[in-house]
All heavy atoms as TSV, in Angstrom:
chain	resi	resn	atom	element	x	y	z
A	1	MET	N	N	75.821	96.841	93.812
A	1	MET	CA	C	76.611	96.475	92.664
A	1	MET	C	C	77.359	95.183	92.985
A	1	MET	O	O	77.851	94.986	94.088
A	1	MET	CB	C	77.590	97.602	92.335
A	1	MET	CG	C	78.458	97.304	91.148
A	1	MET	SD	S	79.503	98.682	90.641
A	1	MET	CE	C	78.266	99.811	90.069
A	2	THR	N	N	77.448	94.315	92.018
A	2	THR	CA	C	78.129	93.030	92.187
A	2	THR	C	C	79.232	92.884	91.139
A	2	THR	O	O	79.273	93.625	90.155
A	2	THR	CB	C	77.152	91.864	92.030
A	2	THR	OG1	O	76.672	91.853	90.684
A	2	THR	CG2	C	75.980	91.978	92.997
A	3	LEU	N	N	80.086	91.913	91.367
A	3	LEU	CA	C	81.161	91.655	90.411
A	3	LEU	C	C	80.625	91.273	89.033
A	3	LEU	O	O	81.238	91.585	88.018
A	3	LEU	CB	C	82.080	90.545	90.919
A	3	LEU	CG	C	82.997	90.899	92.086
A	3	LEU	CD1	C	83.769	89.681	92.531
A	3	LEU	CD2	C	83.936	92.024	91.721
A	4	GLN	N	N	79.476	90.609	89.021
A	4	GLN	CA	C	78.890	90.211	87.748
A	4	GLN	C	C	78.482	91.426	86.911
A	4	GLN	O	O	78.410	91.341	85.690
A	4	GLN	CB	C	77.666	89.309	87.968
A	4	GLN	CG	C	78.013	87.934	88.491
A	4	GLN	CD	C	78.429	87.926	89.955
A	4	GLN	OE1	O	78.095	88.822	90.718
A	4	GLN	NE2	N	79.176	86.911	90.355
A	5	GLU	N	N	78.232	92.528	87.561
A	5	GLU	CA	C	77.851	93.747	86.852
A	5	GLU	C	C	79.061	94.460	86.243
A	5	GLU	O	O	78.903	95.371	85.440
A	5	GLU	CB	C	77.117	94.701	87.797
A	5	GLU	CG	C	75.782	94.156	88.270
A	5	GLU	CD	C	75.139	95.068	89.282
A	5	GLU	OE1	O	74.596	96.114	88.871
A	5	GLU	OE2	O	75.184	94.724	90.483
A	6	ILE	N	N	80.265	94.043	86.647
A	6	ILE	CA	C	81.493	94.640	86.117
A	6	ILE	C	C	82.384	93.493	85.632
A	6	ILE	O	O	83.347	93.101	86.303
A	6	ILE	CB	C	82.217	95.470	87.192
A	6	ILE	CG1	C	81.260	96.427	87.888
A	6	ILE	CG2	C	83.368	96.267	86.565
A	6	ILE	CD1	C	81.840	97.107	89.095
A	7	PRO	N	N	82.090	92.941	84.488
A	7	PRO	CA	C	82.835	91.762	84.031
A	7	PRO	C	C	84.323	92.017	83.823
A	7	PRO	O	O	85.122	91.073	83.876
A	7	PRO	CB	C	82.146	91.383	82.716
A	7	PRO	CG	C	81.374	92.580	82.310
A	7	PRO	CD	C	81.056	93.348	83.559
A	8	GLN	N	N	84.741	93.252	83.634
A	8	GLN	CA	C	86.166	93.544	83.436
A	8	GLN	C	C	86.992	93.132	84.660
A	8	GLN	O	O	88.162	92.789	84.531
A	8	GLN	CB	C	86.393	95.043	83.173
A	8	GLN	CG	C	85.687	95.572	81.957
A	8	GLN	CD	C	84.304	96.133	82.283
A	8	GLN	OE1	O	83.600	95.624	83.144
A	8	GLN	NE2	N	83.918	97.170	81.571
A	9	ILE	N	N	86.376	93.161	85.823
A	9	ILE	CA	C	87.109	92.800	87.042
A	9	ILE	C	C	87.561	91.343	86.978
A	9	ILE	O	O	88.637	90.993	87.444
A	9	ILE	CB	C	86.260	93.072	88.296
A	9	ILE	CG1	C	86.097	94.586	88.473
A	9	ILE	CG2	C	86.897	92.456	89.535
A	9	ILE	CD1	C	85.216	94.981	89.634
A	10	GLN	N	N	86.741	90.489	86.388
A	10	GLN	CA	C	87.091	89.076	86.298
A	10	GLN	C	C	88.343	88.847	85.454
A	10	GLN	O	O	89.022	87.845	85.605
A	10	GLN	CB	C	85.927	88.274	85.708
A	10	GLN	CG	C	84.647	88.375	86.511
A	10	GLN	CD	C	84.806	87.914	87.956
A	10	GLN	OE1	O	85.567	86.999	88.244
A	10	GLN	NE2	N	84.082	88.545	88.865
A	11	GLN	N	N	88.654	89.785	84.589
A	11	GLN	CA	C	89.817	89.649	83.707
A	11	GLN	C	C	91.122	90.108	84.359
A	11	GLN	O	O	92.202	89.887	83.815
A	11	GLN	CB	C	89.592	90.460	82.412
A	11	GLN	CG	C	88.315	90.112	81.671
A	11	GLN	CD	C	88.218	88.641	81.303
A	11	GLN	OE1	O	89.189	88.050	80.854
A	11	GLN	NE2	N	87.057	88.040	81.522
A	12	LEU	N	N	91.033	90.751	85.522
A	12	LEU	CA	C	92.221	91.266	86.189
A	12	LEU	C	C	93.055	90.146	86.795
A	12	LEU	O	O	92.528	89.100	87.190
A	12	LEU	CB	C	91.818	92.242	87.301
A	12	LEU	CG	C	91.063	93.496	86.880
A	12	LEU	CD1	C	90.638	94.284	88.108
A	12	LEU	CD2	C	91.880	94.347	85.938
A	13	THR	N	N	94.345	90.390	86.918
A	13	THR	CA	C	95.231	89.455	87.617
A	13	THR	C	C	94.994	89.592	89.119
A	13	THR	O	O	94.352	90.546	89.584
A	13	THR	CB	C	96.705	89.759	87.315
A	13	THR	OG1	O	97.018	91.052	87.871
A	13	THR	CG2	C	96.991	89.738	85.824
A	14	LYS	N	N	95.539	88.665	89.890
A	14	LYS	CA	C	95.427	88.762	91.351
A	14	LYS	C	C	96.005	90.083	91.852
A	14	LYS	O	O	95.413	90.746	92.705
A	14	LYS	CB	C	96.158	87.610	92.033
A	14	LYS	CG	C	95.457	86.295	91.932
A	14	LYS	CD	C	96.130	85.266	92.803
A	14	LYS	CE	C	97.072	84.436	91.992
A	14	LYS	NZ	N	97.710	83.361	92.759
A	15	GLU	N	N	97.140	90.437	91.319
A	15	GLU	CA	C	97.802	91.668	91.752
A	15	GLU	C	C	96.945	92.887	91.427
A	15	GLU	O	O	96.825	93.813	92.241
A	15	GLU	CB	C	99.178	91.791	91.106
A	15	GLU	CG	C	100.185	90.761	91.585
A	15	GLU	CD	C	100.003	89.370	90.966
A	15	GLU	OE1	O	99.259	89.240	89.958
A	15	GLU	OE2	O	100.577	88.409	91.512
A	16	GLU	N	N	96.347	92.891	90.249
A	16	GLU	CA	C	95.489	94.020	89.858
A	16	GLU	C	C	94.233	94.088	90.735
A	16	GLU	O	O	93.795	95.172	91.109
A	16	GLU	CB	C	95.095	93.907	88.381
A	16	GLU	CG	C	96.257	94.131	87.428
A	16	GLU	CD	C	95.932	93.748	85.992
A	16	GLU	OE1	O	95.114	92.837	85.755
A	16	GLU	OE2	O	96.516	94.389	85.087
A	17	LYS	N	N	93.693	92.932	91.076
A	17	LYS	CA	C	92.519	92.902	91.967
A	17	LYS	C	C	92.879	93.437	93.350
A	17	LYS	O	O	92.113	94.200	93.946
A	17	LYS	CB	C	91.958	91.485	92.063
A	17	LYS	CG	C	91.247	91.040	90.805
A	17	LYS	CD	C	90.800	89.584	90.914
A	17	LYS	CE	C	90.144	89.131	89.621
A	17	LYS	NZ	N	89.850	87.701	89.607
A	18	LEU	N	N	94.039	93.031	93.855
A	18	LEU	CA	C	94.480	93.548	95.156
A	18	LEU	C	C	94.688	95.057	95.105
A	18	LEU	O	O	94.336	95.774	96.048
A	18	LEU	CB	C	95.768	92.846	95.605
A	18	LEU	CG	C	95.598	91.424	96.104
A	18	LEU	CD1	C	96.964	90.773	96.312
A	18	LEU	CD2	C	94.802	91.397	97.385
A	19	GLN	N	N	95.245	95.544	94.017
A	19	GLN	CA	C	95.430	96.987	93.861
A	19	GLN	C	C	94.077	97.687	93.830
A	19	GLN	O	O	93.890	98.742	94.445
A	19	GLN	CB	C	96.214	97.305	92.585
A	19	GLN	CG	C	96.463	98.783	92.373
A	19	GLN	CD	C	97.313	99.396	93.479
A	19	GLN	OE1	O	98.367	98.881	93.803
A	19	GLN	NE2	N	96.846	100.484	94.065
A	20	LEU	N	N	93.111	97.108	93.137
A	20	LEU	CA	C	91.773	97.682	93.072
A	20	LEU	C	C	91.128	97.729	94.451
A	20	LEU	O	O	90.535	98.739	94.842
A	20	LEU	CB	C	90.899	96.874	92.106
A	20	LEU	CG	C	89.452	97.318	91.955
A	20	LEU	CD1	C	89.363	98.772	91.484
A	20	LEU	CD2	C	88.709	96.396	91.006
A	21	VAL	N	N	91.276	96.647	95.209
A	21	VAL	CA	C	90.741	96.619	96.569
A	21	VAL	C	C	91.372	97.731	97.401
A	21	VAL	O	O	90.690	98.447	98.133
A	21	VAL	CB	C	90.974	95.238	97.226
A	21	VAL	CG1	C	90.691	95.277	98.713
A	21	VAL	CG2	C	90.117	94.184	96.547
A	22	GLY	N	N	92.686	97.880	97.289
A	22	GLY	CA	C	93.374	98.941	98.026
A	22	GLY	C	C	92.893	100.320	97.613
A	22	GLY	O	O	92.669	101.188	98.464
A	23	ASP	N	N	92.712	100.521	96.326
A	23	ASP	CA	C	92.242	101.817	95.842
A	23	ASP	C	C	90.821	102.098	96.325
A	23	ASP	O	O	90.499	103.226	96.723
A	23	ASP	CB	C	92.283	101.873	94.313
A	23	ASP	CG	C	93.702	101.892	93.755
A	23	ASP	OD1	O	94.660	102.121	94.543
A	23	ASP	OD2	O	93.851	101.670	92.540
A	24	LEU	N	N	89.963	101.070	96.297
A	24	LEU	CA	C	88.593	101.248	96.789
A	24	LEU	C	C	88.589	101.576	98.282
A	24	LEU	O	O	87.863	102.456	98.745
A	24	LEU	CB	C	87.763	99.995	96.515
A	24	LEU	CG	C	87.370	99.746	95.071
A	24	LEU	CD1	C	86.780	98.348	94.912
A	24	LEU	CD2	C	86.386	100.798	94.590
A	25	TRP	N	N	89.416	100.842	99.031
A	25	TRP	CA	C	89.493	101.083	100.471
A	25	TRP	C	C	89.964	102.518	100.756
A	25	TRP	O	O	89.419	103.197	101.614
A	25	TRP	CB	C	90.427	100.075	101.131
A	25	TRP	CG	C	90.421	100.222	102.621
A	25	TRP	CD1	C	91.378	100.799	103.383
A	25	TRP	CD2	C	89.376	99.840	103.511
A	25	TRP	NE1	N	91.005	100.783	104.702
A	25	TRP	CE2	C	89.774	100.203	104.804
A	25	TRP	CE3	C	88.139	99.221	103.326
A	25	TRP	CZ2	C	88.983	99.954	105.921
A	25	TRP	CZ3	C	87.364	98.983	104.448
A	25	TRP	CH2	C	87.779	99.344	105.723
A	26	ASP	N	N	90.971	102.965	100.025
A	26	ASP	CA	C	91.468	104.329	100.215
A	26	ASP	C	C	90.386	105.354	99.910
A	26	ASP	O	O	90.262	106.370	100.613
A	26	ASP	CB	C	92.688	104.587	99.323
A	26	ASP	CG	C	93.921	103.813	99.779
A	26	ASP	OD1	O	93.935	103.323	100.937
A	26	ASP	OD2	O	94.860	103.700	98.970
A	27	ALA	N	N	89.584	105.099	98.882
A	27	ALA	CA	C	88.500	106.022	98.524
A	27	ALA	C	C	87.448	106.075	99.630
A	27	ALA	O	O	86.929	107.144	99.958
A	27	ALA	CB	C	87.868	105.611	97.198
A	28	ILE	N	N	87.149	104.928	100.215
A	28	ILE	CA	C	86.175	104.883	101.314
A	28	ILE	C	C	86.745	105.564	102.552
A	28	ILE	O	O	86.069	106.357	103.209
A	28	ILE	CB	C	85.786	103.424	101.622
A	28	ILE	CG1	C	84.986	102.849	100.461
A	28	ILE	CG2	C	84.995	103.330	102.927
A	28	ILE	CD1	C	84.806	101.340	100.528
A	29	ALA	N	N	87.989	105.271	102.871
A	29	ALA	CA	C	88.626	105.828	104.072
A	29	ALA	C	C	88.773	107.340	103.996
A	29	ALA	O	O	88.822	108.013	105.027
A	29	ALA	CB	C	89.987	105.175	104.286
A	30	ALA	N	N	88.802	107.881	102.794
A	30	ALA	CA	C	88.943	109.330	102.626
A	30	ALA	C	C	87.674	110.071	103.036
A	30	ALA	O	O	87.706	111.290	103.236
A	30	ALA	CB	C	89.292	109.659	101.175
A	31	LEU	N	N	86.576	109.346	103.196
A	31	LEU	CA	C	85.297	109.958	103.556
A	31	LEU	C	C	84.711	109.268	104.788
A	31	LEU	O	O	83.606	108.721	104.736
A	31	LEU	CB	C	84.314	109.856	102.378
A	31	LEU	CG	C	84.798	110.424	101.052
A	31	LEU	CD1	C	83.881	109.999	99.929
A	31	LEU	CD2	C	84.881	111.939	101.135
A	32	PRO	N	N	85.399	109.302	105.933
A	32	PRO	CA	C	84.951	108.532	107.095
A	32	PRO	C	C	83.589	108.950	107.632
A	32	PRO	O	O	82.862	108.126	108.182
A	32	PRO	CB	C	86.053	108.774	108.127
A	32	PRO	CG	C	86.694	110.045	107.718
A	32	PRO	CD	C	86.593	110.078	106.213
A	33	ASP	N	N	83.220	110.195	107.483
A	33	ASP	CA	C	81.935	110.645	108.017
A	33	ASP	C	C	80.763	110.118	107.211
A	33	ASP	O	O	79.616	110.160	107.665
A	33	ASP	CB	C	81.886	112.170	108.073
A	33	ASP	CG	C	82.883	112.731	109.078
A	33	ASP	OD1	O	83.237	112.002	110.031
A	33	ASP	OD2	O	83.307	113.880	108.907
A	34	ASP	N	N	81.017	109.608	106.022
A	34	ASP	CA	C	79.956	109.054	105.190
A	34	ASP	C	C	79.569	107.641	105.618
A	34	ASP	O	O	78.599	107.085	105.117
A	34	ASP	CB	C	80.378	109.035	103.720
A	34	ASP	CG	C	80.451	110.426	103.115
A	34	ASP	OD1	O	80.020	111.390	103.776
A	34	ASP	OD2	O	80.950	110.553	101.990
A	35	LEU	N	N	80.335	107.048	106.520
A	35	LEU	CA	C	80.070	105.682	106.969
A	35	LEU	C	C	79.898	105.663	108.492
A	35	LEU	O	O	80.834	105.386	109.235
A	35	LEU	CB	C	81.219	104.757	106.577
A	35	LEU	CG	C	81.428	104.571	105.083
A	35	LEU	CD1	C	82.740	103.862	104.813
A	35	LEU	CD2	C	80.272	103.787	104.495
A	36	PRO	N	N	78.692	105.944	108.947
A	36	PRO	CA	C	78.483	105.935	110.396
A	36	PRO	C	C	78.658	104.529	110.965
A	36	PRO	O	O	78.430	103.534	110.271
A	36	PRO	CB	C	77.032	106.403	110.553
A	36	PRO	CG	C	76.388	106.127	109.246
A	36	PRO	CD	C	77.468	106.224	108.213
A	37	VAL	N	N	79.072	104.458	112.206
A	37	VAL	CA	C	79.283	103.186	112.893
A	37	VAL	C	C	78.099	102.954	113.828
A	37	VAL	O	O	77.783	103.805	114.659
A	37	VAL	CB	C	80.606	103.207	113.688
A	37	VAL	CG1	C	80.824	101.897	114.418
A	37	VAL	CG2	C	81.772	103.518	112.760
A	38	SER	N	N	77.450	101.799	113.687
A	38	SER	CA	C	76.294	101.481	114.528
A	38	SER	C	C	76.750	101.147	115.948
A	38	SER	O	O	77.937	100.866	116.189
A	38	SER	CB	C	75.521	100.299	113.946
A	38	SER	OG	O	76.261	99.101	114.115
A	39	ASP	N	N	75.803	101.121	116.863
A	39	ASP	CA	C	76.127	100.745	118.244
A	39	ASP	C	C	76.661	99.314	118.314
A	39	ASP	O	O	77.585	99.034	119.076
A	39	ASP	CB	C	74.895	100.904	119.143
A	39	ASP	CG	C	74.528	102.360	119.372
A	39	ASP	OD1	O	75.402	103.243	119.192
A	39	ASP	OD2	O	73.368	102.627	119.749
A	40	GLU	N	N	76.075	98.408	117.524
A	40	GLU	CA	C	76.558	97.020	117.503
A	40	GLU	C	C	78.001	96.952	117.011
A	40	GLU	O	O	78.814	96.186	117.541
A	40	GLU	CB	C	75.672	96.163	116.604
A	40	GLU	CG	C	74.309	95.874	117.175
A	40	GLU	CD	C	73.449	95.055	116.217
A	40	GLU	OE1	O	73.831	94.880	115.049
A	40	GLU	OE2	O	72.386	94.595	116.666
A	41	GLU	N	N	78.315	97.729	115.991
A	41	GLU	CA	C	79.679	97.746	115.462
A	41	GLU	C	C	80.643	98.328	116.492
A	41	GLU	O	O	81.770	97.844	116.631
A	41	GLU	CB	C	79.734	98.546	114.167
A	41	GLU	CG	C	79.014	97.865	113.014
A	41	GLU	CD	C	78.797	98.763	111.813
A	41	GLU	OE1	O	78.538	99.980	111.983
A	41	GLU	OE2	O	78.891	98.244	110.688
A	42	LYS	N	N	80.201	99.336	117.229
A	42	LYS	CA	C	81.055	99.928	118.266
A	42	LYS	C	C	81.371	98.900	119.342
A	42	LYS	O	O	82.511	98.818	119.815
A	42	LYS	CB	C	80.382	101.155	118.870
A	42	LYS	CG	C	80.346	102.334	117.934
A	42	LYS	CD	C	79.592	103.517	118.540
A	42	LYS	CE	C	79.473	104.638	117.527
A	42	LYS	NZ	N	78.685	105.764	118.028
A	43	VAL	N	N	80.372	98.113	119.747
A	43	VAL	CA	C	80.589	97.072	120.754
A	43	VAL	C	C	81.598	96.049	120.222
A	43	VAL	O	O	82.530	95.656	120.927
A	43	VAL	CB	C	79.256	96.390	121.138
A	43	VAL	CG1	C	79.502	95.130	121.965
A	43	VAL	CG2	C	78.360	97.364	121.895
A	44	LEU	N	N	81.429	95.625	118.989
A	44	LEU	CA	C	82.347	94.662	118.384
A	44	LEU	C	C	83.765	95.230	118.305
A	44	LEU	O	O	84.747	94.552	118.640
A	44	LEU	CB	C	81.864	94.263	116.990
A	44	LEU	CG	C	82.735	93.278	116.223
A	44	LEU	CD1	C	82.905	91.967	116.979
A	44	LEU	CD2	C	82.159	93.034	114.842
A	45	LEU	N	N	83.878	96.488	117.883
A	45	LEU	CA	C	85.197	97.112	117.806
A	45	LEU	C	C	85.841	97.210	119.179
A	45	LEU	O	O	87.045	96.973	119.325
A	45	LEU	CB	C	85.089	98.504	117.171
A	45	LEU	CG	C	84.787	98.507	115.681
A	45	LEU	CD1	C	84.424	99.922	115.221
A	45	LEU	CD2	C	85.949	97.973	114.887
A	46	ASP	N	N	85.055	97.546	120.201
A	46	ASP	CA	C	85.589	97.608	121.565
A	46	ASP	C	C	86.097	96.245	122.021
A	46	ASP	O	O	87.173	96.143	122.624
A	46	ASP	CB	C	84.524	98.122	122.539
A	46	ASP	CG	C	84.248	99.607	122.397
A	46	ASP	OD1	O	85.094	100.323	121.797
A	46	ASP	OD2	O	83.192	100.062	122.878
A	47	LYS	N	N	85.344	95.178	121.705
A	47	LYS	CA	C	85.773	93.825	122.084
A	47	LYS	C	C	87.069	93.449	121.374
A	47	LYS	O	O	87.981	92.877	121.973
A	47	LYS	CB	C	84.681	92.807	121.729
A	47	LYS	CG	C	83.496	92.844	122.653
A	47	LYS	CD	C	82.465	91.805	122.221
A	47	LYS	CE	C	81.232	91.858	123.098
A	47	LYS	NZ	N	80.194	90.900	122.671
A	48	ARG	N	N	87.135	93.772	120.091
A	48	ARG	CA	C	88.347	93.439	119.330
A	48	ARG	C	C	89.546	94.241	119.821
A	48	ARG	O	O	90.661	93.723	119.889
A	48	ARG	CB	C	88.103	93.659	117.839
A	48	ARG	CG	C	87.166	92.626	117.256
A	48	ARG	CD	C	86.960	92.831	115.795
A	48	ARG	NE	N	86.106	91.788	115.242
A	48	ARG	CZ	C	85.713	91.745	113.990
A	48	ARG	NH1	N	86.097	92.686	113.143
A	48	ARG	NH2	N	84.929	90.782	113.569
A	49	TRP	N	N	89.334	95.514	120.154
A	49	TRP	CA	C	90.434	96.338	120.656
A	49	TRP	C	C	90.929	95.795	121.991
A	49	TRP	O	O	92.135	95.714	122.230
A	49	TRP	CB	C	89.995	97.796	120.789
A	49	TRP	CG	C	91.139	98.662	121.243
A	49	TRP	CD1	C	91.310	99.245	122.456
A	49	TRP	CD2	C	92.301	99.015	120.476
A	49	TRP	NE1	N	92.494	99.924	122.495
A	49	TRP	CE2	C	93.122	99.802	121.296
A	49	TRP	CE3	C	92.713	98.730	119.179
A	49	TRP	CZ2	C	94.334	100.315	120.853
A	49	TRP	CZ3	C	93.921	99.241	118.747
A	49	TRP	CH2	C	94.715	100.025	119.586
A	50	LYS	N	N	89.984	95.393	122.862
A	50	LYS	CA	C	90.361	94.825	124.154
A	50	LYS	C	C	91.175	93.549	123.955
A	50	LYS	O	O	92.212	93.353	124.607
A	50	LYS	CB	C	89.114	94.534	124.983
A	50	LYS	CG	C	89.423	94.000	126.353
A	50	LYS	CD	C	88.150	93.768	127.166
A	50	LYS	CE	C	88.519	93.323	128.555
A	50	LYS	NZ	N	87.976	92.052	128.933
A	51	ALA	N	N	90.706	92.674	123.045
A	51	ALA	CA	C	91.437	91.428	122.780
A	51	ALA	C	C	92.839	91.723	122.254
A	51	ALA	O	O	93.814	91.078	122.656
A	51	ALA	CB	C	90.659	90.569	121.786
A	52	HIS	N	N	92.946	92.697	121.376
A	52	HIS	CA	C	94.265	93.057	120.849
A	52	HIS	C	C	95.153	93.638	121.952
A	52	HIS	O	O	96.337	93.304	122.040
A	52	HIS	CB	C	94.143	94.068	119.711
A	52	HIS	CG	C	95.469	94.623	119.288
A	52	HIS	ND1	N	96.406	93.859	118.623
A	52	HIS	CD2	C	96.029	95.844	119.468
A	52	HIS	CE1	C	97.483	94.599	118.402
A	52	HIS	NE2	N	97.278	95.792	118.910
A	53	SER	N	N	94.580	94.483	122.791
A	53	SER	CA	C	95.358	95.096	123.872
A	53	SER	C	C	95.894	94.048	124.835
A	53	SER	O	O	96.987	94.189	125.370
A	53	SER	CB	C	94.496	96.100	124.638
A	53	SER	OG	O	94.120	97.162	123.793
A	54	GLU	N	N	95.120	92.986	125.033
A	54	GLU	CA	C	95.529	91.927	125.952
A	54	GLU	C	C	96.555	90.977	125.329
A	54	GLU	O	O	97.341	90.366	126.045
A	54	GLU	CB	C	94.303	91.145	126.421
A	54	GLU	CG	C	93.392	91.969	127.318
A	54	GLU	CD	C	92.080	91.278	127.652
A	54	GLU	OE1	O	91.815	90.179	127.113
A	54	GLU	OE2	O	91.316	91.858	128.441
A	55	SER	N	N	96.549	90.839	123.998
A	55	SER	CA	C	97.467	89.918	123.318
A	55	SER	C	C	97.946	90.512	121.995
A	55	SER	O	O	97.656	89.970	120.923
A	55	SER	CB	C	96.769	88.584	123.050
A	55	SER	OG	O	96.334	87.988	124.241
A	56	PRO	N	N	98.701	91.607	122.047
A	56	PRO	CA	C	99.129	92.242	120.790
A	56	PRO	C	C	100.013	91.347	119.931
A	56	PRO	O	O	100.058	91.499	118.716
A	56	PRO	CB	C	99.870	93.493	121.248
A	56	PRO	CG	C	100.236	93.234	122.666
A	56	PRO	CD	C	99.204	92.301	123.211
A	57	GLN	N	N	100.672	90.370	120.552
A	57	GLN	CA	C	101.543	89.467	119.796
A	57	GLN	C	C	100.753	88.578	118.842
A	57	GLN	O	O	101.321	87.987	117.927
A	57	GLN	CB	C	102.401	88.614	120.739
A	57	GLN	CG	C	101.634	87.564	121.510
A	57	GLN	CD	C	100.890	88.072	122.732
A	57	GLN	OE1	O	100.876	89.254	123.042
A	57	GLN	NE2	N	100.245	87.148	123.446
A	58	GLU	N	N	99.447	88.471	119.025
A	58	GLU	CA	C	98.606	87.647	118.153
A	58	GLU	C	C	98.307	88.333	116.818
A	58	GLU	O	O	97.871	87.682	115.871
A	58	GLU	CB	C	97.282	87.323	118.849
A	58	GLU	CG	C	97.430	86.499	120.110
A	58	GLU	CD	C	97.959	85.103	119.856
A	58	GLU	OE1	O	97.570	84.501	118.842
A	58	GLU	OE2	O	98.768	84.622	120.659
A	59	ALA	N	N	98.541	89.633	116.749
A	59	ALA	CA	C	98.225	90.377	115.525
A	59	ALA	C	C	99.242	90.082	114.429
A	59	ALA	O	O	100.412	89.825	114.694
A	59	ALA	CB	C	98.207	91.874	115.821
A	60	LEU	N	N	98.772	90.130	113.196
A	60	LEU	CA	C	99.662	89.965	112.044
A	60	LEU	C	C	100.259	91.313	111.663
A	60	LEU	O	O	99.602	92.343	111.802
A	60	LEU	CB	C	98.870	89.453	110.833
A	60	LEU	CG	C	98.279	88.063	110.906
A	60	LEU	CD1	C	97.431	87.797	109.669
A	60	LEU	CD2	C	99.359	87.019	111.029
A	61	THR	N	N	101.467	91.278	111.157
A	61	THR	CA	C	102.011	92.495	110.558
A	61	THR	C	C	101.305	92.697	109.213
A	61	THR	O	O	100.708	91.760	108.656
A	61	THR	CB	C	103.523	92.376	110.309
A	61	THR	OG1	O	103.734	91.348	109.333
A	61	THR	CG2	C	104.291	92.076	111.591
A	62	LEU	N	N	101.380	93.887	108.688
A	62	LEU	CA	C	100.778	94.151	107.383
A	62	LEU	C	C	101.393	93.252	106.327
A	62	LEU	O	O	100.689	92.713	105.466
A	62	LEU	CB	C	100.947	95.628	107.008
A	62	LEU	CG	C	100.353	96.052	105.671
A	62	LEU	CD1	C	98.861	95.737	105.596
A	62	LEU	CD2	C	100.603	97.536	105.437
A	63	GLU	N	N	102.690	93.048	106.401
A	63	GLU	CA	C	103.368	92.199	105.430
A	63	GLU	C	C	102.874	90.756	105.511
A	63	GLU	O	O	102.636	90.113	104.487
A	63	GLU	CB	C	104.891	92.253	105.634
A	63	GLU	CG	C	105.514	93.590	105.323
A	63	GLU	CD	C	105.293	94.639	106.433
A	63	GLU	OE1	O	105.027	94.258	107.599
A	63	GLU	OE2	O	105.367	95.829	106.110
A	64	ASP	N	N	102.710	90.246	106.744
A	64	ASP	CA	C	102.207	88.883	106.914
A	64	ASP	C	C	100.770	88.761	106.404
A	64	ASP	O	O	100.399	87.765	105.779
A	64	ASP	CB	C	102.265	88.443	108.377
A	64	ASP	CG	C	103.672	88.174	108.849
A	64	ASP	OD1	O	104.557	87.940	108.001
A	64	ASP	OD2	O	103.898	88.209	110.076
A	65	PHE	N	N	99.967	89.771	106.678
A	65	PHE	CA	C	98.582	89.763	106.194
A	65	PHE	C	C	98.541	89.721	104.667
A	65	PHE	O	O	97.817	88.920	104.078
A	65	PHE	CB	C	97.826	90.984	106.711
A	65	PHE	CG	C	96.460	91.118	106.112
A	65	PHE	CD1	C	95.412	90.330	106.562
A	65	PHE	CD2	C	96.225	92.022	105.095
A	65	PHE	CE1	C	94.149	90.434	105.995
A	65	PHE	CE2	C	94.970	92.145	104.524
A	65	PHE	CZ	C	93.929	91.343	104.978
A	66	LYS	N	N	99.322	90.575	104.039
A	66	LYS	CA	C	99.350	90.607	102.570
A	66	LYS	C	C	99.818	89.274	102.006
A	66	LYS	O	O	99.289	88.789	101.002
A	66	LYS	CB	C	100.251	91.734	102.076
A	66	LYS	CG	C	99.654	93.107	102.270
A	66	LYS	CD	C	100.594	94.178	101.753
A	66	LYS	CE	C	100.012	95.557	101.884
A	66	LYS	NZ	N	100.928	96.601	101.385
A	67	LYS	N	N	100.810	88.656	102.659
A	67	LYS	CA	C	101.319	87.367	102.199
A	67	LYS	C	C	100.227	86.302	102.290
A	67	LYS	O	O	100.009	85.547	101.336
A	67	LYS	CB	C	102.535	86.960	103.034
A	67	LYS	CG	C	103.157	85.655	102.609
A	67	LYS	CD	C	104.364	85.323	103.464
A	67	LYS	CE	C	104.932	83.968	103.093
A	67	LYS	NZ	N	106.048	83.579	103.950
A	68	ARG	N	N	99.527	86.250	103.420
A	68	ARG	CA	C	98.454	85.265	103.577
A	68	ARG	C	C	97.330	85.508	102.567
A	68	ARG	O	O	96.777	84.563	102.009
A	68	ARG	CB	C	97.886	85.316	104.990
A	68	ARG	CG	C	98.775	84.688	106.011
A	68	ARG	CD	C	98.061	84.579	107.323
A	68	ARG	NE	N	98.929	84.094	108.373
A	68	ARG	CZ	C	98.517	83.800	109.579
A	68	ARG	NH1	N	97.255	83.917	109.907
A	68	ARG	NH2	N	99.367	83.361	110.481
A	69	LEU	N	N	97.001	86.759	102.364
A	69	LEU	CA	C	95.951	87.100	101.403
A	69	LEU	C	C	96.345	86.670	100.005
A	69	LEU	O	O	95.558	86.049	99.286
A	69	LEU	CB	C	95.658	88.596	101.448
A	69	LEU	CG	C	94.554	89.099	100.551
A	69	LEU	CD1	C	93.213	88.440	100.890
A	69	LEU	CD2	C	94.432	90.610	100.641
A	70	ALA	N	N	97.568	86.956	99.615
A	70	ALA	CA	C	98.042	86.587	98.285
A	70	ALA	C	C	98.036	85.082	98.089
A	70	ALA	O	O	97.759	84.590	96.995
A	70	ALA	CB	C	99.431	87.167	98.053
A	71	GLU	N	N	98.336	84.330	99.140
A	71	GLU	CA	C	98.350	82.869	99.058
A	71	GLU	C	C	96.950	82.294	98.824
A	71	GLU	O	O	96.807	81.230	98.262
A	71	GLU	CB	C	98.944	82.266	100.335
A	71	GLU	CG	C	100.425	82.510	100.494
A	71	GLU	CD	C	100.951	82.132	101.862
A	71	GLU	OE1	O	100.153	81.753	102.747
A	71	GLU	OE2	O	102.178	82.216	102.062
A	72	ARG	N	N	95.938	83.026	99.259
A	72	ARG	CA	C	94.555	82.533	99.122
A	72	ARG	C	C	93.952	82.883	97.760
A	72	ARG	O	O	92.943	82.323	97.389
A	72	ARG	CB	C	93.680	83.104	100.221
A	72	ARG	CG	C	94.040	82.533	101.572
A	72	ARG	CD	C	93.160	83.115	102.641
A	72	ARG	NE	N	93.490	82.537	103.914
A	72	ARG	CZ	C	92.616	81.923	104.684
A	72	ARG	NH1	N	91.375	81.820	104.322
A	72	ARG	NH2	N	92.994	81.422	105.824
A	73	LEU	N	N	94.544	83.807	97.066
A	73	LEU	CA	C	93.983	84.218	95.770
A	73	LEU	C	C	94.489	83.360	94.643
A	73	LEU	O	O	95.469	82.754	94.635
A	73	LEU	CB	C	94.313	85.684	95.484
A	73	LEU	CG	C	93.670	86.675	96.435
A	73	LEU	CD1	C	94.093	88.088	96.062
A	73	LEU	CD2	C	92.162	86.568	96.414
């Protein structure tokens, strides 16, 4: 499914689109067993976790992430 198949999404405000993304993410996260993680993804996640563990100060807070995201929309 693509955005072009749901033209109503194009009419939403930035805030409404962000809310929709959050709602979709919550719906996906509620069913974690439905999304298996491949071996390649596990390796990538391990690398990212190691990088974060070595430099946690490099991570953004949720508030900073949301602010940066909002600035790009």
